[in-house]
Structure formats: C-alpha cells, structure tokens
C-alpha positions in Angstrom: -97.5 -82.7 -74.4 -97.3 -85.7 -71.9 -100.6 -87.5 -70.7 -99.8 -85.5 -67.4 -99.7 -82.3 -68.9 -102.8 -82.9 -70.9 -104.8 -84.3 -68.0 -103.5 -81.4 -65.3 -106.3 -78.7 -64.8 -103.6 -75.5 -64.0 -106.6 -73.0 -63.7 -107.4 -71.6 -60.6 -104.0 -71.0 -58.8 -103.0 -67.9 -57.8 -99.8 -67.6 -59.5 -97.3 -69.2 -62.4 -95.5 -69.9 -59.2 -98.0 -71.8 -57.5 -99.1 -73.6 -61.0 -95.6 -75.3 -61.4 -95.3 -76.2 -57.5 -98.6 -78.4 -58.0 -97.4 -79.9 -61.4 -94.2 -80.6 -59.6 -96.1 -82.3 -56.8 -98.1 -84.2 -59.5 -95.1 -85.7 -61.2 -93.5 -86.7 -57.5 -96.7 -88.1 -56.8 -97.2 -90.3 -59.5 -93.7 -91.4 -59.9 -93.8 -92.5 -56.0 -96.8 -94.2 -56.6 -95.5 -96.1 -59.5 -92.3 -97.2 -58.1 -94.0 -98.3 -54.9 -96.8 -99.9 -56.2 -95.8 -101.6 -59.6 -91.8 -102.0 -58.8 -91.2 -102.4 -55.1 -94.5 -104.4 -54.3 -95.7 -105.3 -57.4 -99.4 -104.7 -56.6 -101.2 -105.5 -59.8 -105.4 -104.5 -59.2 -107.8 -107.1 -60.2 -110.5 -104.2 -60.9 -109.7 -100.4 -61.6 -112.4 -97.7 -61.4 -115.1 -100.7 -60.9 -118.5 -99.4 -61.5 -120.9 -100.4 -59.4 -125.2 -99.9 -58.8 -126.9 -101.1 -56.2 -130.7 -100.9 -55.3 -131.1 -101.2 -51.4 -134.9 -102.3 -51.6 -135.2 -101.4 -47.9 -134.1 -97.8 -48.3 -135.6 -97.0 -51.5 -132.3 -96.1 -52.6 -129.9 -96.5 -55.7 -126.7 -96.2 -55.1 -123.9 -95.7 -58.1 -120.4 -95.0 -57.9 -116.9 -96.5 -58.7 -114.4 -97.8 -56.7 -111.0 -96.7 -57.1 -109.0 -100.1 -57.1 -109.7 -103.8 -56.1 -106.9 -105.9 -55.1 -107.0 -110.0 -54.6 -105.3 -110.3 -51.6 -104.1 -113.6 -49.7 -107.1 -113.8 -47.7 -109.9 -112.2 -49.6 -110.7 -108.9 -51.2 -109.1 -105.5 -50.5 -110.8 -102.5 -51.4 -108.5 -99.4 -51.6 -109.2 -95.7 -52.2 -106.7 -93.2 -53.2 -106.5 -89.6 -51.3 -104.3 -86.4 -51.9 -103.2 -85.1 -48.7 -100.0 -84.1 -47.4 -101.1 -83.9 -43.9 -101.9 -87.7 -43.3 -97.9 -88.3 -43.0 -98.1 -91.1 -40.4 -99.5 -94.9 -40.2 -101.5 -93.6 -37.0 -103.3 -90.7 -39.0 -103.9 -92.9 -41.9 -105.2 -95.8 -40.1 -107.3 -93.0 -38.1 -108.5 -91.6 -41.2 -109.7 -95.4 -42.8 -111.4 -96.1 -39.1 -113.5 -93.0 -39.4 -114.2 -93.3 -43.0 -118.0 -93.7 -43.7 -116.9 -94.2 -47.3 -114.9 -97.2 -46.5 -117.8 -98.6 -44.6 -120.2 -97.9 -47.5 -117.9 -99.8 -50.0 -117.8 -102.3 -47.6 -121.6 -102.3 -47.6 -122.0 -102.1 -51.7 -119.3 -105.2 -52.3 -121.6 -107.4 -49.8 -124.6 -106.7 -51.6 -123.0 -107.5 -54.9 -120.7 -110.4 -53.7 -122.3 -111.8 -50.9 -119.2 -111.5 -48.8 -117.4 -108.6 -46.9 -114.1 -107.3 -48.4 -111.5 -108.9 -45.9 -109.7 -105.0 -46.1 -110.5 -101.9 -46.5 -107.9 -99.1 -47.1 -107.2 -95.2 -47.5 -104.2 -94.9 -49.6 -102.5 -91.2 -49.1 -100.6 -90.9 -52.3 -98.2 -87.7 -51.6 -97.1 -89.5 -48.1 -97.2 -93.0 -49.3 -99.3 -93.8 -46.3 -101.8 -96.6 -46.2 -104.3 -97.1 -43.5 -106.2 -100.4 -43.8 -109.2 -101.9 -41.2 -111.6 -104.6 -41.7 -115.7 -104.2 -41.4 -117.7 -106.7 -39.3 -121.6 -107.6 -40.3 -122.4 -105.0 -37.5 -120.9 -102.1 -38.9 -122.3 -102.9 -42.4 -126.0 -103.2 -40.5 -125.3 -99.9 -38.8 -124.7 -98.4 -42.1 -127.8 -99.7 -44.1 -129.9 -98.6 -41.0 -128.0 -94.9 -41.7 -129.2 -95.4 -45.1 -132.7 -96.0 -44.5 -132.9 -93.1 -42.0 -131.5 -90.7 -44.4 -133.8 -91.9 -47.4 -136.5 -91.4 -44.9 -135.3 -88.0 -44.1 -135.2 -87.1 -47.9 -138.7 -88.2 -48.4 -139.6 -85.6 -45.1 -137.4 -82.7 -47.4 -135.2 -82.8 -44.1 -131.8 -81.5 -45.1 -129.9 -81.0 -41.8 -126.4 -79.4 -42.2 -123.7 -81.8 -41.7 -121.2 -81.0 -38.7 -118.2 -79.9 -40.7 -120.4 -77.6 -42.9 -118.5 -74.3 -43.1 -118.6 -73.5 -46.6 -122.3 -72.6 -47.2 -124.7 -70.2 -45.3 -128.3 -71.1 -45.5 -131.0 -68.0 -44.5 -133.5 -69.3 -42.1 -136.4 -70.4 -43.6 
C-alpha cells in the first residue's frame, strides 16, 4: 500500500464508486498541491503543524492547537490554513472566505501573543481548486477577537451556550 492508501479513511461512502471517486480526488489534490507549492513556486515552510498553547489571563482561557503551516515571506510571516472545498473556485470566493474567517483572526492573535507581532499575511488555501485567499489583520481586529474571547469565557462560566447562527445539525429540546 502507498502512504496515501494507508492514510485514507474509505469508510462511510454510499458505494464503491463513491469511494473510488474520493480516492481519485485525493490523488489529484495531492499531485496538484505538490506541483504548485514545491516545483512551481518552491514554497518551503518555516513550520508545519506548528503546535501552540496560549493562556489568555484576562479571559481565563487556555487555547491549544496547531497551525497548518507558517511561511517566512519577504515582509514577515504568513500563516496559512489548508481547506478542501470544490465550491471555492475563484480568487474572489477565496478572499471572501479568508476575510470572514474567525479562525485566521484567532491565529493572528495567537501569533501576536507568542511572538509579540502580528503576522503580515493570513491565508486560506483551497487545495482542491488551487485558490488562495489572503488577508492582513490589524491590532484593532485582534483586540475585537480578544474581547469576544473574554465574553465567551464569561458566558461559559454562566453555563450559557447559545446556538450558533449556522446550527442546523442538532436538535435541542426546550429546557
């Protein structure tokens, strides 16, 4: 078995044909990603799957996770997160998703907490369509995220768990 075949989870598909299409898409995505990033533009990451742990004292919150990749670019640091989505198929859609990404804002806050400076660029790379949406963040945006985390922490302590705006998958009985 190849590394890809051993890593793919081929359970939960409705049919053998659907399984095979998913496998073919995975091979296509990996080949395209490798060709674009390592052959065409020779983009070598500074960190891959970079682990972080940040304690926000005023929010009484510990945030742990991993950044997909960190690149050193001409003007500083770029944090890039990889996404799979065939619907993000234009530069405009990729930019729109990056602009709306709470995740990228959180990553900028985390980087600033650890390194004392904002990353210069935050990007979502949609590996199925080779689209990249990039944005910058200001201190004001980071401060807004920090304030939201403080409010979130307070709500958790009050046992207040409001439904998200896109909460379509679970049903909650009236309590």
